[in-house]
Gaussian input, Z-matrix of N, CA and C with variables (Angstrom, degrees):
# hf/3-21g

backbone

0 1
 N
 C     1     B1
 C     2     B2     1     A1
 N     3     B3     2     A2     1     D1
 C     4     B4     3     A3     2     D2
 C     5     B5     4     A4     3     D3
 N     6     B6     5     A5     4     D4
 C     7     B7     6     A6     5     D5
 C     8     B8     7     A7     6     D6
 N     9     B9     8     A8     7     D7
 C    10    B10     9     A9     8     D8
 C    11    B11    10    A10     9     D9
 N    12    B12    11    A11    10    D10
 C    13    B13    12    A12    11    D11
 C    14    B14    13    A13    12    D12
 N    15    B15    14    A14    13    D13
 C    16    B16    15    A15    14    D14
 C    17    B17    16    A16    15    D15
 N    18    B18    17    A17    16    D16
 C    19    B19    18    A18    17    D17
 C    20    B20    19    A19    18    D18
 N    21    B21    20    A20    19    D19
 C    22    B22    21    A21    20    D20
 C    23    B23    22    A22    21    D21
 N    24    B24    23    A23    22    D22
 C    25    B25    24    A24    23    D23
 C    26    B26    25    A25    24    D24
 N    27    B27    26    A26    25    D25
 C    28    B28    27    A27    26    D26
 C    29    B29    28    A28    27    D27
 N    30    B30    29    A29    28    D28
 C    31    B31    30    A30    29    D29
 C    32    B32    31    A31    30    D30
 N    33    B33    32    A32    31    D31
 C    34    B34    33    A33    32    D32
 C    35    B35    34    A34    33    D33
 N    36    B36    35    A35    34    D34
 C    37    B37    36    A36    35    D35
 C    38    B38    37    A37    36    D36
 N    39    B39    38    A38    37    D37
 C    40    B40    39    A39    38    D38
 C    41    B41    40    A40    39    D39
 N    42    B42    41    A41    40    D40
 C    43    B43    42    A42    41    D41
 C    44    B44    43    A43    42    D42
 N    45    B45    44    A44    43    D43
 C    46    B46    45    A45    44    D44
 C    47    B47    46    A46    45    D45
 N    48    B48    47    A47    46    D46
 C    49    B49    48    A48    47    D47
 C    50    B50    49    A49    48    D48
 N    51    B51    50    A50    49    D49
 C    52    B52    51    A51    50    D50
 C    53    B53    52    A52    51    D51
 N    54    B54    53    A53    52    D52
 C    55    B55    54    A54    53    D53
 C    56    B56    55    A55    54    D54
 N    57    B57    56    A56    55    D55
 C    58    B58    57    A57    56    D56
 C    59    B59    58    A58    57    D57
 N    60    B60    59    A59    58    D58
 C    61    B61    60    A60    59    D59
 C    62    B62    61    A61    60    D60
 N    63    B63    62    A62    61    D61
 C    64    B64    63    A63    62    D62
 C    65    B65    64    A64    63    D63
 N    66    B66    65    A65    64    D64
 C    67    B67    66    A66    65    D65
 C    68    B68    67    A67    66    D66
 N    69    B69    68    A68    67    D67
 C    70    B70    69    A69    68    D68
 C    71    B71    70    A70    69    D69
 N    72    B72    71    A71    70    D70
 C    73    B73    72    A72    71    D71
 C    74    B74    73    A73    72    D72
 N    75    B75    74    A74    73    D73
 C    76    B76    75    A75    74    D74
 C    77    B77    76    A76    75    D75
 N    78    B78    77    A77    76    D76
 C    79    B79    78    A78    77    D77
 C    80    B80    79    A79    78    D78
 N    81    B81    80    A80    79    D79
 C    82    B82    81    A81    80    D80
 C    83    B83    82    A82    81    D81
 N    84    B84    83    A83    82    D82
 C    85    B85    84    A84    83    D83
 C    86    B86    85    A85    84    D84
 N    87    B87    86    A86    85    D85
 C    88    B88    87    A87    86    D86
 C    89    B89    88    A88    87    D87
 N    90    B90    89    A89    88    D88
 C    91    B91    90    A90    89    D89
 C    92    B92    91    A91    90    D90
 N    93    B93    92    A92    91    D91
 C    94    B94    93    A93    92    D92
 C    95    B95    94    A94    93    D93
 N    96    B96    95    A95    94    D94
 C    97    B97    96    A96    95    D95
 C    98    B98    97    A97    96    D96
 N    99    B99    98    A98    97    D97
 C   100   B100    99    A99    98    D98
 C   101   B101   100   A100    99    D99
 N   102   B102   101   A101   100   D100
 C   103   B103   102   A102   101   D101
 C   104   B104   103   A103   102   D102
 N   105   B105   104   A104   103   D103
 C   106   B106   105   A105   104   D104
 C   107   B107   106   A106   105   D105
 N   108   B108   107   A107   106   D106
 C   109   B109   108   A108   107   D107
 C   110   B110   109   A109   108   D108
 N   111   B111   110   A110   109   D109
 C   112   B112   111   A111   110   D110
 C   113   B113   112   A112   111   D111
 N   114   B114   113   A113   112   D112
 C   115   B115   114   A114   113   D113
 C   116   B116   115   A115   114   D114
 N   117   B117   116   A116   115   D115
 C   118   B118   117   A117   116   D116
 C   119   B119   118   A118   117   D117
 N   120   B120   119   A119   118   D118
 C   121   B121   120   A120   119   D119
 C   122   B122   121   A121   120   D120
 N   123   B123   122   A122   121   D121
 C   124   B124   123   A123   122   D122
 C   125   B125   124   A124   123   D123
 N   126   B126   125   A125   124   D124
 C   127   B127   126   A126   125   D125
 C   128   B128   127   A127   126   D126
 N   129   B129   128   A128   127   D127
 C   130   B130   129   A129   128   D128
 C   131   B131   130   A130   129   D129
 N   132   B132   131   A131   130   D130
 C   133   B133   132   A132   131   D131
 C   134   B134   133   A133   132   D132
 N   135   B135   134   A134   133   D133
 C   136   B136   135   A135   134   D134
 C   137   B137   136   A136   135   D135
 N   138   B138   137   A137   136   D136
 C   139   B139   138   A138   137   D137
 C   140   B140   139   A139   138   D138
 N   141   B141   140   A140   139   D139
 C   142   B142   141   A141   140   D140
 C   143   B143   142   A142   141   D141
 N   144   B144   143   A143   142   D142
 C   145   B145   144   A144   143   D143
 C   146   B146   145   A145   144   D144
 N   147   B147   146   A146   145   D145
 C   148   B148   147   A147   146   D146
 C   149   B149   148   A148   147   D147
 N   150   B150   149   A149   148   D148
 C   151   B151   150   A150   149   D149
 C   152   B152   151   A151   150   D150
 N   153   B153   152   A152   151   D151
 C   154   B154   153   A153   152   D152
 C   155   B155   154   A154   153   D153
 N   156   B156   155   A155   154   D154
 C   157   B157   156   A156   155   D155
 C   158   B158   157   A157   156   D156
 N   159   B159   158   A158   157   D157
 C   160   B160   159   A159   158   D158
 C   161   B161   160   A160   159   D159
 N   162   B162   161   A161   160   D160
 C   163   B163   162   A162   161   D161
 C   164   B164   163   A163   162   D162
 N   165   B165   164   A164   163   D163
 C   166   B166   165   A165   164   D164
 C   167   B167   166   A166   165   D165
 N   168   B168   167   A167   166   D166
 C   169   B169   168   A168   167   D167
 C   170   B170   169   A169   168   D168
 N   171   B171   170   A170   169   D169
 C   172   B172   171   A171   170   D170
 C   173   B173   172   A172   171   D171
 N   174   B174   173   A173   172   D172
 C   175   B175   174   A174   173   D173
 C   176   B176   175   A175   174   D174
 N   177   B177   176   A176   175   D175
 C   178   B178   177   A177   176   D176
 C   179   B179   178   A178   177   D177
 N   180   B180   179   A179   178   D178
 C   181   B181   180   A180   179   D179
 C   182   B182   181   A181   180   D180
 N   183   B183   182   A182   181   D181
 C   184   B184   183   A183   182   D182
 C   185   B185   184   A184   183   D183
 N   186   B186   185   A185   184   D184
 C   187   B187   186   A186   185   D185
 C   188   B188   187   A187   186   D186
 N   189   B189   188   A188   187   D187
 C   190   B190   189   A189   188   D188
 C   191   B191   190   A190   189   D189
 N   192   B192   191   A191   190   D190
 C   193   B193   192   A192   191   D191
 C   194   B194   193   A193   192   D192
 N   195   B195   194   A194   193   D193
 C   196   B196   195   A195   194   D194
 C   197   B197   196   A196   195   D195
 N   198   B198   197   A197   196   D196
 C   199   B199   198   A198   197   D197
 C   200   B200   199   A199   198   D198
 N   201   B201   200   A200   199   D199
 C   202   B202   201   A201   200   D200
 C   203   B203   202   A202   201   D201
 N   204   B204   203   A203   202   D202
 C   205   B205   204   A204   203   D203
 C   206   B206   205   A205   204   D204
 N   207   B207   206   A206   205   D205
 C   208   B208   207   A207   206   D206
 C   209   B209   208   A208   207   D207
 N   210   B210   209   A209   208   D208
 C   211   B211   210   A210   209   D209
 C   212   B212   211   A211   210   D210
 N   213   B213   212   A212   211   D211
 C   214   B214   213   A213   212   D212
 C   215   B215   214   A214   213   D213
 N   216   B216   215   A215   214   D214
 C   217   B217   216   A216   215   D215
 C   218   B218   217   A217   216   D216
 N   219   B219   218   A218   217   D217
 C   220   B220   219   A219   218   D218
 C   221   B221   220   A220   219   D219
 N   222   B222   221   A221   220   D220
 C   223   B223   222   A222   221   D221
 C   224   B224   223   A223   222   D222
 N   225   B225   224   A224   223   D223
 C   226   B226   225   A225   224   D224
 C   227   B227   226   A226   225   D225
 N   228   B228   227   A227   226   D226
 C   229   B229   228   A228   227   D227
 C   230   B230   229   A229   228   D228
 N   231   B231   230   A230   229   D229
 C   232   B232   231   A231   230   D230
 C   233   B233   232   A232   231   D231
 N   234   B234   233   A233   232   D232
 C   235   B235   234   A234   233   D233
 C   236   B236   235   A235   234   D234
 N   237   B237   236   A236   235   D235
 C   238   B238   237   A237   236   D236
 C   239   B239   238   A238   237   D237
 N   240   B240   239   A239   238   D238
 C   241   B241   240   A240   239   D239
 C   242   B242   241   A241   240   D240
 N   243   B243   242   A242   241   D241
 C   244   B244   243   A243   242   D242
 C   245   B245   244   A244   243   D243
 N   246   B246   245   A245   244   D244
 C   247   B247   246   A246   245   D245
 C   248   B248   247   A247   246   D246
 N   249   B249   248   A248   247   D247
 C   250   B250   249   A249   248   D248
 C   251   B251   250   A250   249   D249
 N   252   B252   251   A251   250   D250
 C   253   B253   252   A252   251   D251
 C   254   B254   253   A253   252   D252
 N   255   B255   254   A254   253   D253
 C   256   B256   255   A255   254   D254
 C   257   B257   256   A256   255   D255
 N   258   B258   257   A257   256   D256
 C   259   B259   258   A258   257   D257
 C   260   B260   259   A259   258   D258
 N   261   B261   260   A260   259   D259
 C   262   B262   261   A261   260   D260
 C   263   B263   262   A262   261   D261
 N   264   B264   263   A263   262   D262
 C   265   B265   264   A264   263   D263
 C   266   B266   265   A265   264   D264

   B1=1.4948
   B2=1.5284
   B3=1.3691
   B4=1.4138
   B5=1.4956
   B6=1.3100
   B7=1.5042
   B8=1.3740
   B9=1.3636
   B10=1.4393
   B11=1.6788
   B12=1.2662
   B13=1.4410
   B14=1.4977
   B15=1.5051
   B16=1.3445
   B17=1.6378
   B18=1.1512
   B19=1.4795
   B20=1.5239
   B21=1.4792
   B22=1.3617
   B23=1.4152
   B24=1.4510
   B25=1.5268
   B26=1.5464
   B27=1.2111
   B28=1.4257
   B29=1.5429
   B30=1.4515
   B31=1.3815
   B32=1.5237
   B33=1.3335
   B34=1.4657
   B35=1.5710
   B36=1.3237
   B37=1.5061
   B38=1.5316
   B39=1.3394
   B40=1.5418
   B41=1.5361
   B42=1.2267
   B43=1.5207
   B44=1.5409
   B45=1.3623
   B46=1.2959
   B47=1.5783
   B48=1.2710
   B49=1.4766
   B50=1.5281
   B51=1.4200
   B52=1.4921
   B53=1.5341
   B54=1.3482
   B55=1.4424
   B56=1.4090
   B57=1.4491
   B58=1.3182
   B59=1.5656
   B60=1.4103
   B61=1.4824
   B62=1.4179
   B63=1.2974
   B64=1.4466
   B65=1.6006
   B66=1.3512
   B67=1.5158
   B68=1.5116
   B69=1.2944
   B70=1.4401
   B71=1.4819
   B72=1.3613
   B73=1.5298
   B74=1.5098
   B75=1.4381
   B76=1.4201
   B77=1.5821
   B78=1.2964
   B79=1.4022
   B80=1.5553
   B81=1.3018
   B82=1.5003
   B83=1.5114
   B84=1.3202
   B85=1.5190
   B86=1.5083
   B87=1.3249
   B88=1.5624
   B89=1.4742
   B90=1.2713
   B91=1.4666
   B92=1.6178
   B93=1.2232
   B94=1.4271
   B95=1.5317
   B96=1.3217
   B97=1.4429
   B98=1.5728
   B99=1.2060
   B100=1.5021
   B101=1.4960
   B102=1.3718
   B103=1.4680
   B104=1.6293
   B105=1.3101
   B106=1.4583
   B107=1.4754
   B108=1.3790
   B109=1.4685
   B110=1.6004
   B111=1.1995
   B112=1.4418
   B113=1.5124
   B114=1.3045
   B115=1.5024
   B116=1.5967
   B117=1.3634
   B118=1.3302
   B119=1.5836
   B120=1.2744
   B121=1.4871
   B122=1.5691
   B123=1.2958
   B124=1.3727
   B125=1.6115
   B126=1.2399
   B127=1.5633
   B128=1.5032
   B129=1.3368
   B130=1.4016
   B131=1.4697
   B132=1.3814
   B133=1.4446
   B134=1.6475
   B135=1.2628
   B136=1.4585
   B137=1.6044
   B138=1.3362
   B139=1.4123
   B140=1.5599
   B141=1.3188
   B142=1.3340
   B143=1.6168
   B144=1.3335
   B145=1.4749
   B146=1.3476
   B147=1.3392
   B148=1.3858
   B149=1.5706
   B150=1.3047
   B151=1.5436
   B152=1.4804
   B153=1.4611
   B154=1.5072
   B155=1.4402
   B156=1.2967
   B157=1.2861
   B158=1.4727
   B159=1.3530
   B160=1.4532
   B161=1.6178
   B162=1.2655
   B163=1.4208
   B164=1.5262
   B165=1.3794
   B166=1.4165
   B167=1.4941
   B168=1.4365
   B169=1.4767
   B170=1.5515
   B171=1.3423
   B172=1.4281
   B173=1.4778
   B174=1.4904
   B175=1.6100
   B176=1.5705
   B177=1.3123
   B178=1.4334
   B179=1.5238
   B180=1.4267
   B181=1.4148
   B182=1.4051
   B183=1.2941
   B184=1.4620
   B185=1.5207
   B186=1.3226
   B187=1.5967
   B188=1.6149
   B189=1.2946
   B190=1.5219
   B191=1.5474
   B192=1.3625
   B193=1.5051
   B194=1.4097
   B195=1.2826
   B196=1.4188
   B197=1.4936
   B198=1.2807
   B199=1.3662
   B200=1.5517
   B201=1.2978
   B202=1.4096
   B203=1.5727
   B204=1.3678
   B205=1.3959
   B206=1.4757
   B207=1.4427
   B208=1.3806
   B209=1.5413
   B210=1.2918
   B211=1.5243
   B212=1.4427
   B213=1.2230
   B214=1.3447
   B215=1.5174
   B216=1.3086
   B217=1.4199
   B218=1.5574
   B219=1.3190
   B220=1.5701
   B221=1.5563
   B222=1.3219
   B223=1.5246
   B224=1.4975
   B225=1.3483
   B226=1.5250
   B227=1.4357
   B228=1.3845
   B229=1.3630
   B230=1.6047
   B231=1.2133
   B232=1.4595
   B233=1.5159
   B234=1.2874
   B235=1.5609
   B236=1.4712
   B237=1.3033
   B238=1.4531
   B239=1.4401
   B240=1.3848
   B241=1.5183
   B242=1.3824
   B243=1.3328
   B244=1.4750
   B245=1.5701
   B246=1.3745
   B247=1.4390
   B248=1.6270
   B249=1.2626
   B250=1.5594
   B251=1.4477
   B252=1.4415
   B253=1.5144
   B254=1.5607
   B255=1.3742
   B256=1.4286
   B257=1.5743
   B258=1.3160
   B259=1.5247
   B260=1.5288
   B261=1.3628
   B262=1.4809
   B263=1.4090
   B264=1.4041
   B265=1.5041
   B266=1.4627
   A1=104.17
   A2=107.92
   A3=119.19
   A4=113.67
   A5=116.31
   A6=118.75
   A7=105.44
   A8=118.30
   A9=128.05
   A10=107.82
   A11=117.53
   A12=126.57
   A13=105.93
   A14=117.90
   A15=117.85
   A16=109.46
   A17=125.50
   A18=130.43
   A19=110.99
   A20=118.59
   A21=114.09
   A22=121.58
   A23=113.49
   A24=116.41
   A25=113.32
   A26=120.51
   A27=125.66
   A28=113.08
   A29=114.29
   A30=118.99
   A31=107.70
   A32=120.61
   A33=124.15
   A34=111.02
   A35=113.39
   A36=119.52
   A37=110.83
   A38=111.86
   A39=114.89
   A40=111.08
   A41=114.72
   A42=120.11
   A43=107.69
   A44=123.05
   A45=125.56
   A46=107.87
   A47=119.02
   A48=121.69
   A49=113.66
   A50=117.86
   A51=125.08
   A52=107.10
   A53=117.19
   A54=121.61
   A55=112.63
   A56=122.53
   A57=122.12
   A58=108.00
   A59=111.68
   A60=117.60
   A61=116.75
   A62=114.99
   A63=124.22
   A64=115.30
   A65=110.87
   A66=117.55
   A67=113.54
   A68=119.55
   A69=124.07
   A70=117.83
   A71=114.92
   A72=113.67
   A73=117.90
   A74=109.89
   A75=118.57
   A76=106.17
   A77=118.78
   A78=120.60
   A79=111.82
   A80=110.90
   A81=106.33
   A82=120.32
   A83=113.55
   A84=121.68
   A85=111.07
   A86=124.05
   A87=117.83
   A88=110.46
   A89=124.29
   A90=123.19
   A91=103.86
   A92=122.52
   A93=126.61
   A94=112.22
   A95=114.15
   A96=122.07
   A97=114.18
   A98=117.51
   A99=115.59
   A100=116.90
   A101=113.98
   A102=110.88
   A103=116.83
   A104=110.99
   A105=120.26
   A106=109.13
   A107=118.93
   A108=122.30
   A109=109.29
   A110=116.27
   A111=119.43
   A112=106.06
   A113=123.35
   A114=126.87
   A115=109.80
   A116=122.95
   A117=120.62
   A118=110.45
   A119=118.43
   A120=126.45
   A121=111.00
   A122=123.20
   A123=125.16
   A124=106.04
   A125=121.81
   A126=122.88
   A127=103.60
   A128=114.64
   A129=122.09
   A130=114.07
   A131=122.48
   A132=120.32
   A133=109.03
   A134=111.36
   A135=136.26
   A136=109.88
   A137=110.77
   A138=121.97
   A139=115.24
   A140=122.93
   A141=120.92
   A142=109.13
   A143=120.26
   A144=117.64
   A145=121.42
   A146=119.64
   A147=126.95
   A148=112.08
   A149=115.69
   A150=117.45
   A151=114.25
   A152=110.44
   A153=109.76
   A154=110.83
   A155=122.19
   A156=123.48
   A157=113.53
   A158=118.29
   A159=123.51
   A160=106.68
   A161=112.47
   A162=118.56
   A163=114.85
   A164=118.35
   A165=126.96
   A166=111.46
   A167=113.16
   A168=118.67
   A169=107.11
   A170=117.42
   A171=117.52
   A172=115.35
   A173=105.56
   A174=107.30
   A175=110.23
   A176=122.73
   A177=122.25
   A178=109.41
   A179=119.77
   A180=122.97
   A181=116.54
   A182=117.80
   A183=124.65
   A184=112.16
   A185=111.68
   A186=116.61
   A187=107.42
   A188=116.37
   A189=114.89
   A190=108.54
   A191=112.87
   A192=120.66
   A193=109.65
   A194=124.79
   A195=128.76
   A196=113.21
   A197=120.82
   A198=124.41
   A199=112.10
   A200=112.88
   A201=116.85
   A202=116.48
   A203=120.35
   A204=129.71
   A205=105.44
   A206=124.10
   A207=120.25
   A208=110.01
   A209=117.13
   A210=120.79
   A211=108.38
   A212=126.74
   A213=126.23
   A214=111.23
   A215=118.11
   A216=120.01
   A217=110.60
   A218=114.58
   A219=119.45
   A220=104.70
   A221=117.24
   A222=118.05
   A223=112.74
   A224=111.94
   A225=115.52
   A226=115.27
   A227=116.67
   A228=125.53
   A229=111.31
   A230=113.99
   A231=122.19
   A232=115.79
   A233=117.27
   A234=122.50
   A235=107.15
   A236=122.85
   A237=124.12
   A238=118.42
   A239=116.05
   A240=122.19
   A241=109.77
   A242=117.93
   A243=121.34
   A244=112.05
   A245=114.45
   A246=120.08
   A247=110.23
   A248=113.61
   A249=111.28
   A250=114.44
   A251=110.74
   A252=115.83
   A253=107.34
   A254=121.29
   A255=121.81
   A256=108.56
   A257=116.93
   A258=118.69
   A259=112.33
   A260=114.71
   A261=119.10
   A262=109.68
   A263=121.14
   A264=117.49
   A265=105.83
   D1=158.86
   D2=177.32
   D3=-91.38
   D4=135.85
   D5=179.46
   D6=-131.94
   D7=129.92
   D8=175.22
   D9=-58.32
   D10=141.14
   D11=178.87
   D12=-106.67
   D13=119.89
   D14=175.01
   D15=-75.47
   D16=123.30
   D17=176.66
   D18=-110.62
   D19=134.65
   D20=168.94
   D21=-57.16
   D22=139.21
   D23=-172.58
   D24=-50.65
   D25=-42.24
   D26=175.19
   D27=-49.40
   D28=-46.35
   D29=-175.98
   D30=-73.28
   D31=-33.62
   D32=178.94
   D33=-63.97
   D34=-39.16
   D35=178.14
   D36=-64.40
   D37=-45.13
   D38=179.52
   D39=-68.82
   D40=-35.45
   D41=174.52
   D42=-61.26
   D43=-51.68
   D44=-177.10
   D45=-59.65
   D46=-49.78
   D47=-178.26
   D48=-56.27
   D49=-35.88
   D50=179.58
   D51=-71.03
   D52=-46.39
   D53=-179.93
   D54=-62.74
   D55=-33.05
   D56=-173.33
   D57=-77.00
   D58=-34.28
   D59=169.38
   D60=-55.38
   D61=-50.74
   D62=-179.94
   D63=-62.93
   D64=-33.54
   D65=175.37
   D66=-79.40
   D67=-10.35
   D68=-171.31
   D69=-81.32
   D70=166.88
   D71=-167.23
   D72=-68.30
   D73=-7.87
   D74=-176.90
   D75=-80.25
   D76=-14.53
   D77=175.66
   D78=-87.53
   D79=114.39
   D80=-171.63
   D81=-90.37
   D82=4.60
   D83=173.98
   D84=-91.22
   D85=108.94
   D86=176.29
   D87=-53.67
   D88=-41.96
   D89=-167.09
   D90=-63.67
   D91=-34.37
   D92=176.15
   D93=-64.11
   D94=-50.68
   D95=175.57
   D96=-56.62
   D97=-53.30
   D98=177.52
   D99=-69.58
   D100=-30.81
   D101=173.35
   D102=-67.20
   D103=-33.83
   D104=175.72
   D105=-62.97
   D106=-43.43
   D107=179.40
   D108=-71.80
   D109=-30.82
   D110=176.88
   D111=-65.79
   D112=-54.01
   D113=178.57
   D114=-57.58
   D115=-30.34
   D116=-179.98
   D117=-77.27
   D118=-35.86
   D119=172.39
   D120=-65.60
   D121=-16.77
   D122=-179.00
   D123=-94.43
   D124=-12.34
   D125=-177.92
   D126=-64.22
   D127=145.64
   D128=174.08
   D129=-90.45
   D130=160.63
   D131=173.51
   D132=-68.76
   D133=158.63
   D134=12.13
   D135=-84.21
   D136=127.89
   D137=175.70
   D138=-52.24
   D139=139.49
   D140=175.92
   D141=-72.96
   D142=-172.74
   D143=-178.69
   D144=-64.63
   D145=-176.71
   D146=-168.73
   D147=-65.30
   D148=-16.11
   D149=179.20
   D150=-53.77
   D151=-31.41
   D152=179.38
   D153=-74.18
   D154=-32.56
   D155=178.60
   D156=-69.93
   D157=-40.96
   D158=176.42
   D159=-59.04
   D160=-53.17
   D161=179.85
   D162=-54.96
   D163=-43.24
   D164=178.19
   D165=-57.34
   D166=-42.26
   D167=-177.76
   D168=-62.39
   D169=-41.07
   D170=-177.46
   D171=-62.72
   D172=-34.95
   D173=-177.50
   D174=-80.08
   D175=-2.54
   D176=171.72
   D177=-71.18
   D178=-14.38
   D179=176.20
   D180=-107.07
   D181=22.14
   D182=174.51
   D183=-64.61
   D184=152.50
   D185=-176.29
   D186=-75.16
   D187=-20.93
   D188=-174.44
   D189=-99.90
   D190=133.34
   D191=-178.00
   D192=-54.83
   D193=-54.93
   D194=-175.73
   D195=-57.86
   D196=-31.42
   D197=175.72
   D198=-71.69
   D199=-48.17
   D200=172.19
   D201=-61.05
   D202=-27.94
   D203=176.56
   D204=-69.47
   D205=-44.31
   D206=-175.60
   D207=-75.88
   D208=-32.10
   D209=170.71
   D210=-56.32
   D211=-47.94
   D212=-178.90
   D213=-67.32
   D214=-38.23
   D215=174.57
   D216=-63.28
   D217=-32.78
   D218=179.74
   D219=-68.14
   D220=-44.31
   D221=-179.48
   D222=-62.10
   D223=-34.61
   D224=177.42
   D225=-61.93
   D226=-30.37
   D227=179.56
   D228=-79.48
   D229=-23.08
   D230=-177.43
   D231=-95.54
   D232=17.71
   D233=-172.06
   D234=-64.77
   D235=-26.68
   D236=174.28
   D237=-69.29
   D238=-12.29
   D239=-179.79
   D240=-95.53
   D241=125.71
   D242=-174.51
   D243=-62.12
   D244=-44.70
   D245=179.57
   D246=-57.30
   D247=-32.14
   D248=178.51
   D249=-71.10
   D250=-36.00
   D251=-177.99
   D252=-71.45
   D253=-34.68
   D254=177.73
   D255=-70.80
   D256=-35.25
   D257=178.45
   D258=-65.82
   D259=-36.08
   D260=178.36
   D261=-66.70
   D262=-34.60
   D263=-174.63
   D264=-85.32

């Protein structure tokens, strides 16, 4: 059975920063980008700051379909975040 793991907030912030870096356009391997976005989408609330939302919005414009799909999945998980809803519109 799956159990949520409680992580210290500082660790989560660091993890999000690293995953955003791996999902970014500087990463040339699409597999790495979409797996990083997948991991971001699996994080539980409370969500980190709006940098995640802004980054996710940029990933919706990736050249690779699967990366865009994972970015959309991430936004679906962020629907409680006002900045995510604004970015989607």
